[in-house]
N, C-alpha and C positions, 0 to 999 in steps of 0.2 A: 709639514705637508708631505704627502706621498710622492715617491719618485716615479710612480706610474704615469705614463703620458695621458693627458686629458682626452677622454673619449670624444668629446664634442669638437676638439681641435683636429685630431688625427683619426679619421674614420678608417676602420680596417678594410682591406681589399675585399671586394665581393666576387661572386662567381664570374661575372662578365668582365672583370678587370684583368689586364695582363699581369704576369709575374715579373717579366723583364721587358724593357724597352731600350733598344739601342745599346744593349750591354749593361744597362743600369738596372739593378735589382730594386724593385719598388717596395716601399715600406708601409705606405698609408695613402689615403686620399685626402688631399688638402681642400679641394673644392671642385665645383662644376660650374661652368659658365656657358655663354651662348655659343662659343666657338670650340669648346673642348673640355676635357677633364684634366685636373692638375693633381699630380702625385708627388709624394716626398720620396727622394732617393738620396744617394751619396756618391761622390766621386771616388775613384780608387784610393785617393789619399784620405778619405773619410769626411770631406766637407759636404754638408747638406746642400741639396739643390731642389728646386721646384721644377718638375718636368711636366709640360703641357702636351697632351696628345690631342690632335685636332679631330673634330667630329668627322665621321665617314661621309656625311652629306657634303661637306666642303672638300674633302679629299678627292671626291669623284669629279670635281669641276676643274678642267685644265686651266682656265683663267685664274681660278683661285691659287692653284699650285704655282703658276708663274709669278703672281703678285706676292704670294707668301715667301717664295725664294728671294725675291728682291728685298722685301721688308726685313727678313731675317738677316740678310747680309748687311743691310743698312743699320739694323739695330746692333749688330756686333761692333759697329764703329762708335757707339755711344758708351762712354766710359766716365760718366759723371759721378760725383760723390753722393748724389741723391737719386740714383737710379739703380735698379737691380740688373747687373750686366748679364748678357747672354753668354752662357758657358759652352753650349754644344747644341747641335741641331741635326735633323735629317729632313730635308725638304723633298726628297725624291722617293722615299720608301712607301710601302702600302698605306700607312697612315702617317702623315707628317707630324713631327714633334719638335719642340725646342726646350732647352733647359736653361734656367736662370739661377742666379745665386738665391739661396733660401734666406728670407728676411724674418728673423724671429720677433715678429711684432704683429699686433692686430691691425686690421684695416681701419681706416678712419670711420667707415660705416659701422663696423663692429664695436669700436670704442665708444662712439656716440650712442649707439643703441644700448650699450651696457651702462654707461656712466653719464650720459647727457652731454651738453655743450662744453667746450673747452674754455679756459680763461683767456684773457686778451693776449698775454705774452705767448702762450702756446699757439694761438691762432696766428700771430705775427710770425713766429718761427716756422710754423707750418706753411704759411704763404710764401715766405722768402725761400724756403727749401724747395717747394714745388716749382716756384718761378725759376730758380737756378737749374732744376732738372729740365724744365721746358727749354731753357736757353741752350743746353747741351743737345737736347733732342732736336730742336729746330735747326741747330747748327749742322746736324748730320743730314739735313734735308727731309726730316720726318715731321709730320703732324700727328699728334697722338690720336685724335678723333673720338676717343672714348674715355676721356679723363673724368673720373667719378670717385666718390669716397671709397668704393671697393677696390680701386686701382691705386690707392695711396696707402702704403703701409707705414705704421708708426714704430720705427726702431728706437733703440735706447739713445742713439746719437743723432736723431733727426728723421724726417720722413724719407720714404723711398717711393718713386713712381715706377709702376710696372706696366707691362702690356703696351708699351708705346709703339704706335705705328702698325701693330699687327692687325687692327681692325680694317686697315686699308686693303688688306689682302681679300677680305670678303666684300668690301664695298664695290658695287657696280658689277659684280660677277653675276652669272646667270642665276645663282641661288638667291642672292639678295634681290635680284630683279623679280623673283616670284613672291616676294613679301617677307623674307627674313630680314629683320631689322638689325643694322649695325649701329651701335650707339645706344646709350641709355636715355630714354625720353626725358626724364626729369632733369638731365644735365646737358642736353643738347643746346646748341646755339640756335637762335631764330633762323638764320640762313641755312643751317644744317637741317633743321626740321622742315622748313618750307620748300627748299629747292635742292637740298643735298650738297650745297656749296660748302667746301671745307678749305680753310686757310689757317695760318698760324693764329690769326685773330679768333678763330673758333676755340682754340685751347685757352685763350685769355678769358673768354666768356665762362668756360668751365672752371677756370681758376677762381673767378669771382664767386661762382656757385660753391666751390670747395671752401673758400673762406667763410661764406655765409653759413654753410652747413655746419662747419666746425664750431662757429660761435653760437648759432641759434639752436642747433641740435635737430634740425629738420630742413628739407629742401625749401629754397626761397620761393619756388613756384607751387608749393603745396604738394599734397599727395592726391591719389585718385587714379582713374584709368589713364592709359597712355594718351588717348585722344584728347582728354580734358586737359592734361598737363601740357601737351604740345600746343594746344590752342592758347593757353595762358602765356606760354613762352613767346609765341609769335605775336599775340595781340594785346597782352596786358602787362602791367608793371609787377615786379616781384613784391612780396610782402616782407619788408625789412623793418617792421615796427619793433621787433625784439632784438635787432642788431645793435651792439654797442655803438654809441655815437661816434667814437673815434674811427670806427671802420666804415661808417656810412658813405663818406665821399669816395673812398677807394673802391668799395664793392659796387656802388652805383655806376661808376665809370666802366668797370669791368663788364657789367651787365647791360651796357648800352646795346640797343637793338641794331644800331648802325656799327658794323665792324670798324669803320674808320674812327669812331669816337672812343674806342677802347685804348687804354694806355699800353705802352710797350713793357716788356719784361724788366728792363733796366729801371724804368720809372717806377714800376710796382715795387721793386726791391728798395729803391730810395725812399718811397713813401712809407713803407713799413718801418724802416730805420728811423724816419722822422717821427713816427707815431709812438715809438717805444721810449719810455723815460730812461731805460737802461740799454746798454749796448746789446744787440742781439747776437748771442753766441750759442751755438748748438752744444748741448751737453746732456748729461744723464738726468738733469733736473728740468728738462724742457717740457715734460709732461706732468700732469697731476699725479700724485702718489697712487691714486686708485687705478689709473691706467698703467703706470709703471709696474704695479704688482702683477699684472696679467702677462708681462713679458717673460717672467721666470718659467711659467709652465710651458711656454713655447720653445724653451731650450731643452726640455726633457723629451727628446725625440724617440719615437718607437724604432726598434731595430728592424731591418729588412729580414725577410724569411731566410733562414740559414739552410745551406745544403746539408743533407744527411752526412753524419760522420763516416769516415772510411771504414770498410768492413775489415775484420781481422784477417791476417794473411794465412788462412787455412783453407783447405779444400772444401768448397761448399757442398752441401747435401743437395739432393734433387729438389728440395723445397726452399733452398736458400739462394737461388739465383737473384741477382740484382742488376738492373740495367746500368750500363756504364754512364757516368756523368759526362754530358757533352762538353766539348771545349768551349771556352768563352766566345761569344759572338756567333756560335753556330745555331743556337736554339732560335727557332722562329716563335716569338711569343704570341703570335696571332693565329687564331683559327681562321677558317674561311670567312667568318663574320667580322674579323678584324680584331678579336680578342681571344685570349686563351680560354679554353673551356674547363680545365680542371679547377677544383675548389681552390679559392685563394688561400695563401698561407696566413696563419694567424700570428699575432705577436707573441713572443715568448720572453721569459725573464733572462737576464744575462747569464751566459754559461749553459743555458738549456737549448739544445738544438731545436730550431723551428720545425714544426711538423709539416711534412708534405702530405700528399694524398695517401692515407693509410688503407691498405687493402684489408678486407674482412678476414677473419680467421678461416683457415682452410684454403685460401687463395694461394697460388704458387709463390706470390711475392711476399707472403706473410710467413716467416719461419716459425714452425711449431716449437714451443718451449720444451726443453728437456730432451731433444733429439738432435744432438750435434753431429751424429754419424749416421750413415745410411743403414738400412735394414740388413741383417746378416745375409750374406750370399749375394749382395749387390754392391759392386765396387763403386767407390766415389767417382764422379765424373771428373775428367781432366779440367784444369783451370784454363779458361779461354785466354788466348794470347791478347796482349795489350791492343786496344783499338777494335777488338772483335766483339761483336754482340750476338749472342745466341738467342734467337726468337723463342719465346715460350708459347705453349698452347694456351687456349683460353682458360681451361681448367686442368688441374693436375692433382691427383691424390697425394697425400703425404708420403706414401710408399709406392714403389713400382707395382703395378697390378700383376696378378698371377698370369702365367702364360695362357691358360685357357681363355681368360677374358680378352687378352690381347688378340687371340685368334678370332674371337667373336667380333671384335671391333673391326678387324680386317675384312671379315666376311660382310659385315654390315656396310662398310664403306664401299665394298665392291658392288653390292646391290644398289646402293644409292647412285654410284657412278653409272651403272647400267641404265637406271631409270632416266638419269639426266641425258645420257647419250641417245636413248630412244626419243626423248623429247626434242632434242636438237635435230635428229634425222627427220622427225615428223614435221617440224617447222619448215624444213627445206623442200617438202614434197609439193608438187603443183596443186592448183585448186581442184583438179579433176579427181582427186582422191576421195572426194565426198566431204571434206572438211574445209572450212574457211581458213586460208593461210594467213589471214591478218595482214598487217602492214608489210610491205616488201622490204627486203634488205637494201642498203644503199647501192650495192652492185647491181642488183636486178632492176632497181629503179632507173639507174643511169643507162642501162642497156635497153630497157623497154620504153623509156620516155616517162615523162611526168604523168602521174595518174590523176592530177587535178590542176586547175588553174591557179590555185592559191600558192603562197610562198611563205607560210607560217614557219617560224623557226623552232617552235616547241614540238614535242611528240604529238600533241593534240592537233597542232597546225598541219603536220604531215598527214594526219588521218582525215582532216576535214579542210576543205578549201576555204580560204579567207573570203569573207563577203565582198561584193563589189561596192565601191564607194558611190555615194549619191551626193551631188553638188547642188548648193543653193546659193545664189548670188544676191548681194544687196539687201540683206535683211536689216530693217531698221528696228532696233531694240530700244523701246522707250524706257525712261526712268521708272522703276517700280514694276517692270514687266520681266517675264522669264520665258525660257524656252526649254522644252523637253525633247531630247534627241530622238525619242521613239516616235514622235509625231511626224507624219508625212503629209504635206510639208510641215516643217517646224514653225508653227505660227506663234508669235509672242502673245502671251496671256498675262493678265494682271496678277501680280503676286499677292497672296494673302498676307505675307509677312513683308510689309513695305520697307523695313529696314534692311533685311538680309536676304529675302527671297527664299523660295522653296524649290526652284527648278534646277535642272542640270547646268543652266547658264542664265545668270540674271545680271541686270544693270541697276545700280542704285547710287544715290548721292547722300553722304553724311552731311546734313545741312549745316551744323554749327562749325564744321571744319571745311565745308565746301569741297570735299574730296570725292571725286567720282571713281567708281571701281566696278570691275566685272567680278562676279563671284559664282560659286557653285555650292549648293546645299546637298547634292546627291553624288558627290564624287570628288575629283581633284583636278587641278590644273598643272601644266608645266609650260612656262614661258620659254620658247625655244630661242637659242642663240641665232644671230643673224647668219651664221655659217651652217646651221642645220636646216634641212629641207623638211617641211611637215609631211609626214607619211604615217601609215599604220605601223610600219616597223619602227620608225623613230619614236612614236608615242608609246610603243610597247617597251622600249628599252630605256627611255628616260625615267629617272627616279627623283627628280628635284621638285617634289610636290608642294603645292600650296592650295589654298581655297579662295584666295582673293588677290587680284592684281589691280593696282591703282592705274588710272588712265594716263597719268603723267609718266608712267614707265613704258608706254606704248607709242608707236609711231605708225604711219600708214604702211601696211604690209607686215606688221608684227604678227607672228603666228603663235597660237596657243593650243596645246594638246588638251582636250577635254575628255576625261575618262570617267564615265558614269558608273555608278554602282550596279546598274542594270546590265552592264556588259557592252554598252555602246561606246565607240571611240570616234572622236571628231577632231578635225583641225579647224579652229576658228581663226580667220584672218581679219585683223582689225583694219577698217577702212576710214576711220575718223569719227569725230563727234560733231553734233549739230552746233551751229553758231549761236552766240549769245542772243542775237536778235531774232532767232527762229521761233516758230510757234511752240516748241517744246524742247525738252532735253532728251536726246537719244543718241545712240551710237549705231554705226553701220558696220556689219560684219558679213563675211562670206563663210559658209560652212561646207565642209566635206565630211560626210558621216559614213562610218562603217558600222552598221547595226548588227548587234549580236556577235561582235568580233571576239569577245572574251566571255568567260563564265561569269554569271551574275553573282555578286556578293550577297551572302546571307544577311538578313537583318536590315 
């Protein structure tokens, strides 16, 4: 077999990926999940680690950061034999991250997808290993909340549970309150799916699902849309017809809809030992040979991008300047968007320096071949002192240009400077000069008073006053009806799409789940925290967007920013839902609308 790392296991870094995070140089992408992206890196001593960078949407939420910091500190106390320990973390940086030990094994989800269900002995060893991991996790005061086949890795000496407790950081934050789901629907417990209740018994239900999935090769509650699976979990029994008879009593008890009816971890381990004809001992033979064979390729790890080799200790020519390598920990791997923008390094063979961004021929950073010395008559520049970096112009010819051209450049620069100076002077002239002076400078605005009643924060806002808000109280929005913010007054009209609506704000009920929700088909929502006051400025600055908010996430007084594609902005205040004995199903809302507050979106 080739020693080249498998491309489908270790994906190369892309343009949007950072090269370095927290001083760790990244080597490849291991995967992407709901909360972030996972990279392969190494400790200074050469041990591989999995480094998860949290999504910017979560990073912007203060409540998430607070919970994430708590959970990471709690996770560092978990030191079980069947968990991947937390090695390092940064919970306060621009984008939070944490690093755990790298486990060279496929996930249970990947192994089953490739090779089908596992034999009975493997399932029993899988179950006792995960149960022991949960015992340590629960002992640290953590509930996993998102135990699923993708979070159980199959190492050569037993399973490893990863991502324990981290889902709690996102649970009940403002972001998840706007519809971002924490937890995988097919493996949620009934109480978690129906009411968001999470206890250690929630993980017991997931463990029963893990055991069934490992034995059957598919989820016990079947596949399909999230709503359909959640409905079956809450209201129906699992399909265990293909489960081995030995496992049926154990799995059935774990999947009890009543959390009190589920067995404890110690009892689960005892039952597994009682079911096995031989002593359960983890070892290299605990997995089928087909699965064990896939462990080898996960040990052939790609190398991180190497730094360029040091330049020879000779005086550089005018075309051979190279920027100084920054000291470790100084490089900021994030551009303003959160990730570095240069092209990601590619993997290289051992002994071959990894390529960085290569400038095109003729660029000052690209040394021309065959010209190790400067042109006759031009002395070599002095070598910069250590720590000194000489900035280079945007473009520079291989040789110093002749003096006549240099003079021409100076003259041209002088002309350009004069034109710029005249433009600046012209912009400072008063309006009486016959030309519109445009927007006033901040100093003149403060001296002469505000030119408008608006308070927009953007340049466009300073040029044009914000619209005045219009308020509408006590709007009853019936199920299947919608509102357009442009209408004055905004009267509910029946939606042509009864399931999802067509308006800026609609109300519907998904009948088979009996879930009521507010939604938008022409824009986006932001569910505001209780500490945020609904206003035009607040709605402009919030970015935690969703298109649907379940009513069970709302209480009397909850405020929602509604931003329509047509440029209208509104704050909808929820006032409650009609009673079950009423003549119909409707919600009552108050609206405060700023019409044409933003530029309309095209399309």
